[in-house]
Backbone of each chain as ProteinMPNN parsed JSONL, in Angstrom:
{"seq_chain_A": "XXXXXXXXXXXXXXXXXXXXXXXXXXXXXXXXXXXXXXXXXXXXXXXXXXXXXXXXXXXXXXXXXXXXXXXXXXXXXXXXXXX", "coords_chain_A": {"N_chain_A": [[78.993, 114.801, 87.186], [78.292, 111.368, 87.073], [77.447, 109.042, 89.498], [77.481, 105.674, 90.356], [76.18, 102.985, 92.34], [76.622, 99.661, 93.493], [75.395, 96.432, 94.625], [76.207, 95.636, 98.053], [77.236, 98.119, 98.532], [75.484, 99.901, 97.309], [73.247, 99.365, 98.923], [74.128, 100.324, 101.427], [74.701, 103.061, 100.92], [72.19, 103.806, 100.134], [71.005, 104.638, 97.823], [70.864, 104.057, 94.25], [72.105, 105.53, 92.306], [73.573, 108.787, 91.669], [73.818, 112.259, 90.77], [76.631, 114.229, 90.933], [78.631, 117.115, 91.861], [81.628, 117.442, 92.349], [84.25, 119.325, 94.074], [87.154, 121.088, 92.686], [89.438, 119.94, 93.775], [88.99, 117.252, 93.854], [90.353, 114.873, 92.112], [90.928, 112.285, 91.4], [90.031, 108.748, 91.705], [90.474, 108.032, 94.394], [90.403, 110.496, 95.842], [87.843, 111.213, 95.233], [86.4, 109.226, 96.568], [86.93, 109.928, 99.251], [85.655, 112.402, 99.345], [82.983, 111.746, 98.696], [82.362, 110.138, 100.886], [81.794, 111.879, 102.915], [79.279, 112.8, 102.487], [76.912, 111.696, 103.608], [75.658, 109.746, 106.422], [75.165, 107.175, 105.45], [76.748, 107.078, 103.097], [79.219, 107.319, 104.382], [79.33, 104.909, 105.797], [79.364, 103.078, 103.673], [81.782, 103.691, 102.441], [83.636, 103.21, 104.39], [85.717, 101.352, 104.548], [87.884, 101.53, 102.217], [89.46, 99.565, 101.014], [87.868, 97.364, 100.67], [86.428, 97.968, 98.488], [85.741, 98.233, 94.963], [86.288, 100.012, 91.888], [84.93, 101.602, 88.944], [85.619, 103.533, 86.077], [83.898, 105.197, 83.657], [82.913, 102.721, 82.844], [85.08, 100.976, 82.846], [87.256, 98.974, 84.79], [88.933, 100.582, 87.491], [91.797, 101.924, 89.169], [92.679, 103.369, 92.449], [94.19, 105.67, 91.83], [93.27, 106.502, 89.415], [92.302, 109.068, 87.171], [89.462, 111.316, 87.532], [86.747, 113.066, 85.966], [84.455, 115.797, 85.25], [82.427, 114.894, 83.448], [82.417, 112.181, 83.701], [81.358, 108.744, 84.221], [81.199, 107.147, 87.18], [81.624, 104.244, 89.081], [80.987, 102.389, 92.094], [81.638, 99.431, 93.913], [81.505, 96.106, 95.482], [84.169, 93.557, 95.4], [83.847, 91.463, 92.505], [81.443, 88.766, 92.011], [80.451, 86.898, 90.127], [79.594, 84.299, 87.707]], "CA_chain_A": [[79.524, 113.437, 87.285], [77.279, 110.39, 87.469], [78.06, 108.035, 90.371], [76.613, 104.502, 90.51], [76.543, 102.075, 93.43], [76.086, 98.311, 93.293], [75.444, 95.403, 95.69], [76.041, 96.199, 99.402], [77.578, 99.55, 98.515], [74.194, 100.547, 97.023], [72.376, 99.249, 100.105], [74.612, 101.206, 102.506], [74.504, 104.462, 100.526], [70.742, 104.004, 100.156], [70.538, 104.974, 96.47], [71.592, 103.328, 93.209], [72.952, 106.464, 91.566], [73.364, 110.206, 91.935], [74.626, 113.213, 90.004], [77.365, 115.054, 91.89], [79.543, 118.111, 91.301], [82.698, 117.586, 93.347], [85.147, 120.473, 93.881], [88.31, 120.854, 91.802], [90.496, 119.107, 94.384], [88.695, 115.842, 93.577], [91.025, 114.65, 90.826], [91.032, 110.872, 91.06], [89.077, 107.882, 92.396], [90.725, 108.069, 95.84], [89.908, 111.749, 96.419], [86.385, 111.172, 95.094], [85.921, 108.383, 97.676], [86.996, 110.721, 100.48], [84.634, 113.458, 99.249], [81.656, 111.108, 98.77], [82.165, 109.565, 102.22], [81.33, 112.936, 103.822], [77.96, 113.296, 102.058], [75.83, 111.231, 104.486], [76.088, 108.581, 107.211], [75.143, 106.002, 104.57], [77.983, 107.134, 102.299], [80.355, 107.067, 105.279], [79.35, 103.469, 106.077], [79.734, 102.366, 102.444], [83.183, 103.959, 102.09], [84.438, 103.121, 105.606], [86.939, 100.597, 104.274], [88.065, 101.574, 100.753], [90.109, 98.337, 100.516], [86.811, 96.4, 100.312], [85.694, 98.496, 97.336], [86.334, 98.322, 93.638], [85.708, 101.143, 91.175], [85.031, 101.65, 87.485], [85.431, 104.857, 85.49], [83.367, 105.023, 82.301], [82.663, 101.292, 82.631], [86.303, 100.172, 82.887], [87.801, 98.896, 86.147], [89.881, 101.675, 87.708], [92.521, 101.921, 90.442], [92.441, 104.618, 93.199], [94.882, 106.828, 91.243], [92.703, 106.815, 88.091], [91.682, 110.398, 87.184], [88.024, 111.456, 87.274], [86.402, 114.401, 85.475], [83.049, 116.183, 85.432], [81.473, 114.144, 82.632], [82.641, 110.738, 83.841], [80.474, 107.853, 84.975], [82.055, 106.433, 88.132], [80.841, 103.264, 89.838], [81.644, 101.747, 93.24], [81.008, 98.132, 94.185], [82.414, 95.132, 96.097], [84.774, 92.634, 94.429], [82.774, 90.794, 91.761], [81.192, 87.373, 92.421], [79.601, 86.214, 89.151], [80.004, 82.988, 87.219]], "C_chain_A": [[78.422, 112.504, 87.793], [77.982, 109.308, 88.297], [77.045, 106.915, 90.599], [77.123, 103.634, 91.656], [75.887, 100.725, 93.191], [76.266, 97.454, 94.542], [75.369, 96.072, 97.073], [76.463, 97.663, 99.485], [76.299, 100.363, 98.263], [73.286, 100.514, 98.258], [72.819, 100.212, 101.21], [74.409, 102.679, 102.168], [73.014, 104.795, 100.539], [70.151, 104.418, 98.825], [71.415, 104.243, 95.45], [72.495, 104.252, 92.396], [72.625, 107.896, 91.942], [74.255, 111.025, 90.998], [75.301, 114.131, 91.007], [78.271, 116.039, 91.154], [80.661, 118.353, 92.313], [83.595, 118.791, 93.049], [86.403, 120.073, 93.102], [89.361, 119.948, 92.426], [90.22, 117.608, 94.271], [89.198, 115.531, 92.169], [91.031, 113.188, 90.405], [90.042, 110.067, 91.914], [89.245, 108.001, 93.916], [90.183, 109.347, 96.474], [88.39, 111.851, 96.271], [85.77, 110.343, 96.223], [85.871, 109.204, 98.963], [85.899, 111.794, 100.495], [83.226, 112.869, 99.379], [81.347, 110.628, 100.186], [81.584, 110.587, 103.189], [79.908, 113.393, 103.507], [76.814, 112.892, 102.974], [76.363, 110.085, 105.337], [76.113, 107.298, 106.376], [76.384, 105.93, 103.69], [79.184, 106.765, 103.171], [80.481, 105.571, 105.557], [79.835, 102.69, 104.853], [81.228, 102.498, 102.15], [84.128, 103.815, 103.278], [85.753, 102.385, 105.383], [87.167, 100.52, 102.762], [88.71, 100.313, 100.186], [89.082, 97.282, 100.102], [86.093, 96.803, 99.022], [86.492, 98.345, 96.049], [85.623, 99.46, 92.921], [85.81, 100.927, 89.672], [84.831, 103.1, 87.063], [85.049, 104.654, 84.031], [83.35, 103.544, 81.898], [83.917, 100.466, 82.385], [86.792, 100.14, 84.332], [88.902, 99.942, 86.312], [90.518, 101.57, 89.088], [92.321, 103.275, 91.135], [93.097, 105.852, 92.568], [94.339, 107.198, 89.855], [92.022, 108.179, 88.135], [90.171, 110.342, 86.95], [87.736, 112.895, 86.868], [84.885, 114.574, 85.497], [82.07, 115.305, 84.659], [81.593, 112.631, 82.761], [81.468, 110.04, 84.526], [81.381, 107.012, 85.869], [81.185, 105.49, 88.959], [81.672, 102.677, 90.969], [80.884, 100.484, 93.597], [82.0, 97.223, 94.91], [83.127, 94.324, 95.01], [83.697, 91.749, 93.798], [82.665, 89.314, 92.131], [80.265, 86.652, 91.435], [80.103, 84.828, 88.813], [79.222, 81.855, 87.838]], "O_chain_A": [[77.731, 112.785, 88.772], [78.979, 108.731, 87.863], [75.902, 107.165, 90.983], [78.324, 103.554, 91.912], [74.742, 100.649, 92.745], [77.134, 97.695, 95.381], [74.561, 96.981, 97.264], [76.079, 98.366, 100.42], [76.06, 101.379, 98.917], [72.641, 101.507, 98.594], [71.982, 100.843, 101.855], [73.995, 103.461, 103.023], [72.614, 105.902, 100.9], [68.932, 104.54, 98.698], [72.548, 103.862, 95.741], [73.518, 103.823, 91.862], [71.549, 108.188, 92.464], [75.284, 110.558, 90.51], [74.633, 114.745, 91.839], [78.63, 115.835, 89.994], [80.644, 119.344, 93.043], [83.687, 119.227, 91.901], [86.676, 118.891, 92.889], [90.095, 119.264, 91.713], [91.094, 116.788, 94.552], [88.562, 115.876, 91.174], [91.126, 112.874, 89.218], [89.314, 110.626, 92.735], [88.253, 108.063, 94.642], [89.565, 109.29, 97.537], [87.726, 112.497, 97.082], [84.733, 110.716, 96.772], [84.872, 109.173, 99.682], [85.292, 112.057, 101.534], [82.379, 113.42, 100.082], [80.203, 110.702, 100.633], [80.951, 110.213, 104.176], [79.381, 114.277, 104.182], [75.846, 113.638, 103.119], [77.403, 109.509, 105.017], [76.974, 106.441, 106.57], [76.999, 104.873, 103.548], [80.053, 105.998, 102.755], [81.583, 105.023, 105.557], [80.623, 101.753, 104.982], [81.865, 101.556, 101.676], [85.283, 104.237, 103.207], [86.78, 102.748, 105.956], [86.715, 99.584, 102.103], [88.534, 100.012, 99.006], [89.378, 96.41, 99.286], [85.247, 96.061, 98.523], [87.723, 98.331, 96.043], [84.507, 99.836, 93.282], [86.657, 100.175, 89.191], [83.988, 103.809, 87.613], [85.779, 104.022, 83.267], [83.715, 103.175, 80.782], [83.849, 99.389, 81.793], [86.75, 101.157, 85.024], [89.701, 100.165, 85.403], [89.866, 101.179, 90.055], [91.852, 104.225, 90.508], [92.607, 106.966, 92.752], [94.872, 108.09, 89.194], [91.236, 108.434, 89.048], [89.666, 109.451, 86.268], [88.38, 113.828, 87.347], [84.138, 113.624, 85.732], [80.99, 115.0, 85.164], [80.95, 111.886, 82.022], [80.707, 110.639, 85.286], [82.225, 106.26, 85.381], [80.139, 105.888, 89.473], [82.882, 102.489, 90.842], [79.653, 100.459, 93.589], [83.194, 97.519, 94.956], [82.749, 94.386, 93.841], [82.753, 91.336, 94.47], [83.651, 88.684, 92.514], [79.395, 85.885, 91.849], [80.924, 84.253, 89.528], [79.463, 80.691, 87.518]]}, "seq_chain_B": "XXXXXXXXXXXXXXXXXXXXXXXXXXXXXXXXXXXXXXXXXXXXXXXXXXXXXXXXXXXXXXXXXXXXXXXXXXXXXXXXXXXXXXXXXXXXXXXXXXXXXXXXXXXXXXXXXXXXXXXXXXXXXXXXXXXXXXXXXXXXXXXXXXX", "coords_chain_B": {"N_chain_B": [[83.654, 86.366, 66.401], [82.155, 86.539, 69.438], [79.086, 85.242, 70.873], [77.319, 86.992, 73.17], [75.281, 87.132, 75.941], [73.349, 88.709, 78.427], [70.922, 88.029, 80.608], [67.62, 87.699, 82.103], [66.028, 85.501, 81.695], [65.85, 81.867, 81.576], [68.17, 79.668, 79.782], [68.65, 77.615, 76.822], [70.729, 75.12, 76.801], [71.262, 73.016, 75.053], [70.207, 73.87, 72.581], [71.802, 76.104, 72.172], [74.311, 74.922, 71.915], [73.928, 73.388, 69.606], [73.611, 75.468, 67.796], [76.194, 76.414, 67.485], [77.431, 74.607, 65.87], [75.877, 74.368, 63.656], [75.469, 74.058, 60.204], [78.197, 73.976, 59.716], [81.361, 72.477, 58.946], [83.804, 72.458, 60.013], [84.147, 72.242, 62.693], [85.572, 70.599, 65.313], [85.154, 70.011, 67.921], [83.115, 70.841, 70.753], [83.298, 72.542, 73.741], [81.911, 72.809, 77.022], [80.729, 74.775, 79.807], [78.496, 74.684, 82.377], [77.089, 76.532, 84.764], [75.398, 76.151, 87.83], [72.806, 76.844, 90.27], [73.267, 76.11, 93.646], [71.841, 74.56, 96.64], [73.07, 75.127, 99.089], [73.376, 75.256, 102.679], [70.66, 75.69, 103.162], [69.814, 77.514, 101.264], [67.47, 79.553, 99.589], [67.131, 81.122, 97.363], [69.104, 82.726, 94.798], [70.181, 85.948, 94.13], [71.117, 87.75, 91.417], [72.946, 90.57, 90.707], [73.925, 93.138, 88.382], [76.05, 95.281, 86.343], [74.65, 97.031, 84.089], [75.551, 97.323, 80.697], [78.409, 97.807, 81.261], [78.833, 95.18, 81.995], [78.257, 93.55, 79.717], [80.21, 94.556, 77.976], [82.544, 93.877, 79.36], [82.441, 91.07, 79.31], [82.52, 90.636, 76.557], [85.091, 91.544, 76.008], [86.635, 89.661, 77.406], [85.964, 87.402, 75.97], [87.039, 88.14, 73.495], [89.708, 88.08, 74.179], [90.015, 85.323, 74.621], [89.527, 84.414, 72.011], [91.734, 85.446, 70.792], [93.754, 83.975, 71.913], [93.257, 81.274, 71.423], [92.465, 79.131, 68.613], [89.422, 79.526, 67.784], [86.278, 78.428, 66.512], [83.865, 79.281, 67.241], [82.011, 80.871, 69.923], [80.149, 81.137, 72.857], [78.637, 82.973, 75.428], [76.481, 83.043, 78.065], [74.93, 84.705, 80.639], [72.912, 84.679, 83.428], [70.758, 87.024, 85.179], [69.135, 88.479, 88.065], [66.564, 86.815, 90.039], [67.324, 83.586, 90.989], [66.639, 80.157, 91.3], [67.506, 77.294, 93.412], [69.023, 74.638, 91.624], [68.505, 75.708, 89.172], [69.966, 76.914, 86.063], [72.791, 79.177, 85.921], [74.952, 80.244, 84.452], [76.344, 79.901, 81.173], [78.971, 78.692, 79.266], [80.294, 78.237, 76.142], [82.596, 76.831, 73.896], [83.889, 76.419, 70.686], [85.963, 74.582, 68.484], [88.418, 73.478, 66.04], [89.911, 71.532, 67.185], [90.164, 69.576, 70.222], [91.725, 70.463, 72.447], [91.993, 73.26, 72.301], [89.315, 74.021, 72.534], [88.59, 73.006, 75.094], [90.499, 74.216, 76.843], [90.09, 76.989, 76.392], [87.488, 77.255, 77.253], [87.688, 76.77, 80.012], [89.357, 78.898, 80.68], [87.643, 81.078, 80.04], [85.496, 80.877, 81.939], [86.934, 81.122, 84.298], [88.008, 83.732, 84.104], [85.683, 85.17, 83.803], [84.531, 84.958, 86.31], [86.052, 86.674, 87.858], [86.403, 89.079, 86.547], [84.125, 90.225, 85.471], [81.375, 92.408, 86.021], [79.373, 91.232, 88.168], [77.26, 90.508, 90.955], [76.472, 88.37, 93.653], [73.701, 87.724, 95.709], [72.616, 85.948, 98.475], [69.613, 84.367, 99.454], [67.929, 83.169, 102.308], [65.874, 80.717, 104.042], [63.382, 82.128, 106.139], [64.072, 84.718, 105.755], [66.651, 85.7, 106.038], [69.625, 87.108, 104.577], [72.589, 87.337, 102.55], [75.502, 88.823, 101.076], [77.481, 87.262, 98.651], [80.909, 86.632, 99.163], [83.946, 87.558, 97.5], [86.281, 85.074, 96.435], [89.549, 83.946, 97.27], [90.523, 81.737, 95.935], [89.291, 81.88, 93.465], [90.522, 84.127, 92.369], [93.094, 83.112, 92.169], [92.678, 81.056, 90.33], [92.019, 82.536, 88.073], [94.375, 83.878, 87.675], [96.15, 81.976, 86.766], [96.041, 81.79, 84.045]], "CA_chain_B": [[82.843, 87.251, 67.254], [81.4, 85.709, 70.388], [77.711, 85.588, 71.211], [77.287, 87.312, 74.593], [73.947, 87.523, 76.397], [73.08, 88.858, 79.861], [69.461, 87.971, 80.552], [66.924, 87.124, 83.253], [65.377, 84.248, 81.31], [66.685, 80.667, 81.432], [68.657, 79.431, 78.428], [68.601, 76.23, 76.367], [72.127, 74.779, 76.515], [71.298, 72.15, 73.879], [69.982, 74.682, 71.385], [72.98, 76.961, 71.979], [75.386, 74.056, 71.424], [73.608, 73.06, 68.21], [73.808, 76.664, 66.976], [77.629, 76.6, 67.225], [77.901, 73.675, 64.839], [74.922, 74.347, 62.544], [75.94, 74.479, 58.888], [79.658, 74.025, 59.641], [82.03, 71.176, 58.927], [85.17, 72.66, 60.514], [84.146, 72.166, 64.154], [85.969, 69.267, 65.779], [84.688, 69.786, 69.285], [82.513, 71.943, 71.509], [83.428, 72.378, 75.193], [80.894, 73.612, 77.7], [80.618, 74.874, 81.254], [77.169, 75.126, 82.794], [77.078, 76.804, 86.206], [74.032, 76.073, 88.353], [72.589, 77.35, 91.63], [73.169, 75.05, 94.668], [70.99, 74.909, 97.791], [73.898, 75.036, 100.311], [72.964, 75.946, 103.912], [69.252, 76.056, 103.127], [69.583, 78.65, 100.365], [66.182, 79.515, 98.88], [67.295, 81.766, 96.053], [70.285, 83.551, 94.555], [69.795, 87.118, 93.343], [72.302, 88.261, 90.732], [72.909, 91.973, 90.286], [75.04, 93.421, 87.481], [76.243, 96.674, 85.923], [74.236, 96.992, 82.685], [76.471, 98.048, 79.82], [79.777, 97.372, 81.557], [78.874, 93.711, 82.048], [78.363, 93.017, 78.363], [81.521, 94.951, 77.446], [83.589, 93.101, 80.041], [82.407, 89.687, 78.811], [82.987, 90.657, 75.169], [86.558, 91.665, 76.026], [87.185, 88.371, 77.837], [85.793, 86.496, 74.823], [88.039, 88.534, 72.487], [90.997, 87.574, 74.67], [90.016, 83.884, 74.338], [89.635, 84.231, 70.562], [93.106, 85.775, 70.431], [94.694, 82.971, 72.43], [92.967, 79.943, 70.884], [91.786, 79.189, 67.303], [88.037, 79.108, 67.996], [85.325, 78.619, 65.412], [82.686, 79.918, 67.82], [82.063, 81.064, 71.368], [78.891, 81.668, 73.394], [78.589, 83.173, 76.877], [75.175, 83.538, 78.522], [74.921, 84.838, 82.104], [71.611, 85.155, 83.9], [70.68, 87.973, 86.282], [67.843, 88.427, 88.74], [66.36, 85.794, 91.081], [67.547, 82.245, 90.446], [66.323, 79.161, 92.329], [68.4, 76.129, 93.411], [68.797, 73.72, 90.516], [68.423, 76.429, 87.893], [71.249, 77.332, 85.502], [73.185, 80.584, 86.081], [75.87, 80.702, 83.397], [76.724, 78.925, 80.144], [80.111, 79.039, 78.415], [80.524, 77.252, 75.081], [83.67, 77.168, 72.96], [84.016, 75.446, 69.605], [87.231, 74.685, 67.766], [88.694, 72.3, 65.221], [90.549, 70.515, 68.026], [89.599, 69.587, 71.569], [92.512, 71.19, 73.447], [91.64, 74.682, 72.221], [87.957, 74.191, 73.056], [88.571, 72.757, 76.547], [91.29, 75.222, 77.567], [89.474, 78.319, 76.302], [86.272, 77.223, 78.062], [88.123, 76.946, 81.408], [89.828, 80.288, 80.756], [86.507, 82.006, 80.022], [84.751, 80.893, 83.194], [87.834, 81.64, 85.337], [88.098, 85.199, 83.988], [84.335, 85.7, 84.003], [84.251, 85.015, 87.75], [86.837, 87.707, 88.542], [86.56, 90.307, 85.742], [82.847, 90.736, 84.959], [80.691, 93.007, 87.188], [78.177, 90.584, 88.714], [77.303, 90.279, 92.414], [75.466, 87.398, 94.079], [73.131, 87.838, 97.054], [71.929, 84.704, 98.826], [68.43, 84.496, 100.316], [67.699, 81.938, 103.055], [64.568, 80.571, 104.689], [63.25, 83.011, 107.291], [64.325, 86.094, 105.36], [68.061, 86.1, 106.134], [70.306, 87.235, 103.291], [73.982, 87.784, 102.629], [76.21, 88.966, 99.806], [78.578, 86.318, 98.483], [82.198, 87.316, 99.15], [84.902, 87.081, 96.501], [87.143, 84.034, 96.988], [90.944, 83.991, 96.821], [90.727, 80.626, 94.987], [88.866, 82.34, 92.137], [91.586, 84.999, 91.87], [94.222, 82.248, 91.797], [92.297, 80.345, 89.109], [92.083, 83.489, 86.961], [95.769, 84.31, 87.474], [96.984, 80.925, 86.143], [96.047, 81.965, 82.587]], "C_chain_B": [[81.956, 86.389, 68.154], [79.953, 86.175, 70.497], [77.672, 85.79, 72.728], [75.888, 87.787, 74.964], [73.928, 87.624, 77.916], [71.57, 88.986, 79.966], [68.879, 87.364, 81.819], [66.393, 85.725, 82.932], [66.349, 83.074, 81.327], [67.144, 80.523, 79.985], [68.581, 77.944, 78.122], [70.005, 75.831, 75.915], [72.233, 73.914, 75.256], [71.15, 72.932, 72.588], [71.192, 75.57, 71.099], [74.151, 76.154, 71.434], [75.165, 73.72, 69.949], [73.889, 74.248, 67.295], [75.282, 76.871, 66.62], [78.147, 75.691, 66.116], [77.022, 73.691, 63.589], [75.562, 74.86, 61.258], [77.442, 74.518, 58.749], [80.224, 72.62, 59.593], [83.46, 71.286, 59.449], [85.26, 72.556, 62.04], [84.492, 70.737, 64.582], [85.483, 68.968, 67.172], [84.083, 71.038, 69.884], [82.684, 71.632, 72.99], [82.401, 73.267, 75.873], [81.112, 73.656, 79.199], [79.231, 75.421, 81.557], [77.209, 75.3, 84.303], [75.645, 76.833, 86.698], [73.998, 76.541, 89.808], [72.417, 76.172, 92.603], [72.318, 75.533, 95.844], [71.761, 74.796, 99.104], [73.275, 75.803, 101.471], [71.512, 76.415, 103.873], [68.942, 77.264, 102.258], [68.263, 78.489, 99.61], [66.272, 80.148, 97.503], [68.607, 82.544, 96.014], [69.824, 84.725, 93.703], [71.062, 87.722, 92.744], [72.075, 89.672, 90.237], [74.067, 92.191, 89.32], [75.052, 94.898, 87.109], [75.908, 96.716, 84.43], [75.168, 97.848, 81.817], [77.899, 97.582, 80.053], [79.881, 95.853, 81.523], [79.088, 93.12, 80.666], [79.739, 93.327, 77.765], [82.63, 94.108, 78.043], [83.622, 91.671, 79.501], [82.914, 89.637, 77.371], [84.51, 90.758, 75.104], [87.215, 90.355, 76.419], [87.091, 87.368, 76.685], [86.794, 86.833, 73.721], [89.424, 88.024, 72.879], [91.109, 86.072, 74.364], [90.214, 83.629, 72.854], [91.037, 84.57, 70.061], [94.094, 84.69, 70.837], [94.507, 81.586, 71.826], [92.242, 80.085, 69.543], [90.352, 78.66, 67.416], [87.207, 79.326, 66.737], [84.042, 79.262, 65.924], [82.784, 79.97, 69.328], [80.752, 81.698, 71.821], [78.999, 81.8, 74.914], [77.216, 83.745, 77.226], [75.198, 83.558, 80.044], [73.575, 85.391, 82.519], [71.761, 86.158, 85.035], [69.286, 87.881, 86.894], [67.782, 87.264, 89.717], [66.414, 84.397, 90.458], [67.37, 81.227, 91.571], [67.309, 77.995, 92.269], [68.019, 75.15, 92.296], [68.732, 74.408, 89.169], [69.821, 76.799, 87.396], [71.5, 78.823, 85.71], [73.974, 81.056, 84.861], [76.186, 79.557, 82.442], [77.903, 79.478, 79.355], [80.302, 77.913, 77.418], [81.674, 77.735, 74.207], [83.772, 76.051, 71.935], [85.322, 75.684, 68.872], [87.412, 73.446, 66.904], [89.252, 71.169, 66.074], [90.173, 70.69, 69.492], [90.382, 70.447, 72.566], [92.124, 72.664, 73.464], [90.255, 74.923, 72.818], [87.947, 74.055, 74.579], [89.312, 73.845, 77.323], [90.608, 76.585, 77.542], [88.192, 78.378, 77.127], [86.624, 77.448, 79.539], [88.613, 78.373, 81.641], [88.648, 81.261, 80.883], [85.764, 82.027, 81.354], [85.637, 81.412, 84.332], [87.909, 83.172, 85.297], [86.736, 85.856, 84.237], [84.046, 85.907, 85.494], [84.944, 86.199, 88.434], [86.88, 89.038, 87.795], [85.261, 90.819, 85.129], [82.003, 91.207, 86.152], [79.321, 92.399, 87.492], [78.362, 90.454, 90.229], [76.16, 89.367, 92.803], [75.011, 87.682, 95.505], [72.334, 86.572, 97.323], [70.759, 84.99, 99.747], [68.158, 83.14, 100.967], [66.298, 81.922, 103.643], [64.51, 81.48, 105.919], [63.629, 84.449, 106.995], [65.776, 86.555, 105.487], [68.664, 86.207, 104.73], [71.74, 87.672, 103.511], [74.569, 87.876, 101.228], [77.335, 87.943, 99.78], [79.883, 87.106, 98.438], [83.11, 86.705, 98.097], [85.857, 86.104, 97.177], [88.542, 84.123, 96.397], [91.217, 82.89, 95.8], [90.334, 81.05, 93.573], [89.915, 83.264, 91.523], [92.776, 84.169, 91.389], [93.932, 81.513, 90.494], [92.4, 81.271, 87.895], [93.528, 83.84, 86.626], [96.608, 83.258, 86.754], [97.007, 81.05, 84.628], [96.957, 83.109, 82.214]], "O_chain_B": [[81.121, 85.619, 67.679], [79.636, 87.339, 70.249], [77.96, 84.863, 73.485], [75.371, 88.734, 74.371], [74.426, 86.739, 78.611], [70.996, 89.953, 79.465], [69.551, 86.611, 82.524], [66.321, 84.868, 83.813], [67.547, 83.263, 81.115], [66.6, 81.154, 79.08], [68.463, 77.115, 79.025], [70.427, 76.152, 74.804], [73.178, 74.059, 74.481], [71.871, 72.694, 71.62], [71.567, 75.77, 69.944], [74.901, 76.64, 70.587], [76.097, 73.761, 69.147], [74.344, 74.076, 66.165], [75.59, 77.439, 65.572], [79.175, 75.972, 65.5], [77.38, 73.093, 62.574], [76.126, 75.954, 61.225], [77.942, 75.045, 57.755], [79.636, 71.684, 60.134], [84.239, 70.338, 59.349], [86.331, 72.759, 62.613], [83.781, 69.79, 64.247], [85.405, 67.807, 67.572], [84.487, 72.156, 69.563], [82.261, 70.571, 73.451], [82.06, 74.338, 75.372], [81.615, 72.702, 79.794], [78.842, 76.479, 81.062], [77.346, 74.323, 85.04], [74.777, 77.45, 86.08], [75.028, 76.619, 90.478], [71.535, 75.335, 92.415], [72.1, 76.73, 96.026], [71.188, 74.416, 100.125], [72.709, 76.878, 101.273], [71.172, 77.428, 104.484], [67.946, 77.957, 102.472], [67.976, 77.425, 99.062], [65.561, 79.746, 96.582], [69.141, 82.958, 97.043], [69.162, 84.537, 92.682], [71.962, 88.15, 93.466], [71.155, 89.945, 89.466], [75.086, 91.507, 89.417], [74.175, 95.662, 87.511], [76.777, 96.467, 83.594], [75.517, 98.968, 82.187], [78.531, 97.027, 79.153], [80.888, 95.301, 81.079], [79.979, 92.296, 80.46], [80.355, 92.472, 77.129], [83.542, 93.674, 77.341], [84.696, 91.121, 79.26], [83.645, 88.72, 76.998], [85.144, 90.136, 74.252], [88.233, 89.97, 75.842], [88.014, 86.586, 76.453], [87.34, 85.934, 73.081], [90.207, 87.595, 72.031], [92.151, 85.601, 73.91], [90.973, 82.74, 72.469], [91.48, 84.052, 69.036], [95.131, 84.504, 70.2], [95.459, 80.811, 71.723], [91.492, 81.041, 69.344], [90.102, 77.48, 67.17], [87.413, 80.288, 65.997], [83.225, 79.735, 65.134], [83.539, 79.216, 69.942], [80.299, 82.682, 71.235], [79.4, 80.861, 75.601], [76.838, 84.809, 76.735], [75.46, 82.532, 80.672], [73.142, 86.436, 82.033], [72.755, 86.149, 85.761], [68.377, 87.285, 86.317], [68.816, 86.778, 90.174], [65.663, 84.074, 89.538], [67.894, 81.415, 92.67], [67.886, 77.725, 91.216], [66.84, 74.879, 92.065], [68.888, 73.763, 88.132], [70.744, 76.976, 88.191], [70.572, 79.632, 85.684], [73.706, 82.123, 84.308], [76.284, 78.398, 82.847], [77.846, 80.593, 78.837], [80.456, 76.756, 77.809], [81.723, 78.903, 73.822], [83.745, 74.871, 72.287], [85.738, 76.823, 68.661], [86.656, 72.481, 67.021], [89.094, 69.994, 65.741], [89.9, 71.8, 69.948], [89.786, 71.087, 73.432], [91.946, 73.247, 74.533], [90.042, 75.91, 73.523], [87.365, 74.887, 75.275], [88.817, 74.338, 78.336], [90.554, 77.267, 78.566], [87.843, 79.437, 77.648], [85.954, 78.213, 80.233], [88.32, 78.979, 82.672], [88.659, 82.154, 81.73], [85.435, 83.105, 81.85], [85.137, 82.077, 85.24], [87.878, 83.826, 86.34], [86.649, 86.946, 84.802], [83.412, 86.885, 85.891], [84.479, 86.674, 89.47], [87.346, 90.033, 88.35], [85.293, 91.761, 84.337], [81.914, 90.514, 87.166], [78.275, 92.945, 87.139], [79.482, 90.309, 90.716], [75.027, 89.546, 92.358], [75.835, 87.861, 96.403], [71.491, 86.169, 96.522], [70.883, 85.756, 100.703], [68.151, 82.105, 100.301], [65.626, 82.949, 103.735], [65.49, 81.584, 106.657], [63.527, 85.312, 107.867], [66.104, 87.674, 105.091], [68.263, 85.489, 103.815], [72.069, 88.293, 104.521], [74.198, 87.127, 100.325], [78.055, 87.774, 100.764], [79.968, 88.129, 97.758], [83.061, 85.504, 97.831], [86.206, 86.276, 98.345], [88.715, 84.343, 95.198], [92.04, 83.067, 94.901], [90.962, 80.636, 92.599], [90.176, 83.206, 90.321], [93.385, 84.462, 90.36], [94.817, 81.358, 89.652], [92.818, 80.845, 86.818], [93.874, 84.068, 85.467], [97.655, 83.581, 86.192], [97.887, 80.486, 83.977], [97.104, 83.422, 81.032]]}, "name": "protein", "num_of_chains": 2, "seq": "XXXXXXXXXXXXXXXXXXXXXXXXXXXXXXXXXXXXXXXXXXXXXXXXXXXXXXXXXXXXXXXXXXXXXXXXXXXXXXXXXXXXXXXXXXXXXXXXXXXXXXXXXXXXXXXXXXXXXXXXXXXXXXXXXXXXXXXXXXXXXXXXXXXXXXXXXXXXXXXXXXXXXXXXXXXXXXXXXXXXXXXXXXXXXXXXXXXXXXXXXXXXXXXXXXXXXXXXXXXXXXXXXXXXXX"}
């Protein structure tokens, strides 16, 4: 699974992307967040308040209950501020 | 089919507007929104980050939604990324239609949805090296929800 980070989420995690192999109990965005948060202090800081985060699975916006699988591209970022 | 560009380089709003009407006689009006970078609070630069791939797809979907709701003869969305200085343009939305209401309404719709549904993030840089990420605004969500 490819995981991407953008904006202050990227800064807190300390990397822009990583390849991860979460265990089988990681089934959706919410359980992936909990698993990623335990990877490093930077991850923990980035995921400290999941309500501040938005996610995309395979480049579509996704809610916490959206399923994730091994070959997915999952991204985490703050609410968008373009325009 | 809308023209969608995500690019670091500045754009020429006049040339883009001319391109929407070139060789056509069915265009009754072109509406435009040009978003520019302000120097509020001593801002020195705005740095725009995006999600390559998803950004273009998200804008194309928003443009398809506009084309489904209004009878447009053309539509152009150009959004810059990277470091942008005060006074420089950030985003251009152009909509062309046979009648003004469709052009004006779809242009407002496009920029309202673009602000809340396309993966861009703005970081502000200030004199002295301070920086901060722009936070999403409830007013923008409300503006997007009215459509």
